[in-house]
Each structure stands twice: as C-alpha cells, then as structure tokens.
C-alpha positions, 0 to 999 in steps of 0.5 A: 752035811749036805754036799760032799765036795772038797770042803764037805769031805773035810768038814765031815772028816773033821767032825767025825774025828772030833766025835760028832755023829755025822749024817752026810748027803750028796748027789754023787755016789763016789763022794758018798763012798769016799766019806764012808771010807773015812769012817762016816757010816751015815752017808746017803745019796741026796735023792734017795727016796728013804733019806727022810727015814734015814734021818729020822732014825739017825736022830731018833725023831728029834732032827739034826742039831746042825747042818752045814750046807756045802752044796752048789745048787740053783734050786731055791728049795734046797735051804727049805729042804735042809731046814725041814730036817733040823731039830728045834733051835738048831743051826743051818750054816751055808758054806756053798753056793745056793740061792738064799730063799726060804719060807719065813714060817719054817724058821719060826717053827724051828727057831733056827739060826741061819749062818753064812760062811764068808769066803777067804777070811779076814780082809775079804771084801775090805777095799783097803785090804784088797785094793790098797794093800793095807794089812790088818794089825799083826795083833789081830791077824797073823 
C-alpha cells in the first residue's frame, strides 16, 4: 500500500481483515500510526532510508505480489519506484493521482500488470448518463 490517506487506510484495513499481509508506506507519520493501530504492523515512512530493506525482509526477497498506489504525487518517479518493489508477474494498481510515466523495460523485466482504478463507478464519463440523465438498466446497475 503506497499512500495512507482515507482510501489507503480503508484498503489497508480491508486487506488486513481479509488476512492479506499488508506492507504500507506514507510520508505522514500520523497516517503510519493510524494504520498500525488498526493492526497493520508493517507500516513505514516512505522516505525511510531502510524502506527497501524492510520490503526485502517482508517478502523474503521475492518482492510484493501487488501494490495499490493510492498516493497523490507530482513526481514521475513514483510508479517506477513502486514497480521496483514488485515480484515477478505482479500487479500495480493506480488509485491515486500520479503522473503515468514509467520505464517500459521495468515492466518487461517484471512482466507486471498495470491497472488504473476509474473514479465513481458505472456511468462515470458516459455522456448519456452524466449529461442526459439516462440511467443504466436495472439488471446491470442497481
């Protein structure tokens, strides 16, 4: 989990409750403390110089199976830095607001999947739904 704002906290807590092993980072110490209080022990400041060592130990050297990038950043380096911590054939899901820039070679080396979460669910960005008020059929969206 990269980013522990409201969505990051919720995703980390849901994942922890579903018995996933959660490794979380954020720049804000209060957010780290909040996620630790919810039971996520492996939570660290994103700028901690030992973060790579923590991730290495947490994954026994294999890398993370998936990463939810729920941060807000203007740095084009954030996706690449996240991808470097992924295991082979893992997934990086972007939920936050970050520049979509990354080295192509890194994805080939990792054979990683890259997923972008879309805001607001069904109907978002659909002109008929948003501008004209034409709802989706009940059988598809309740």
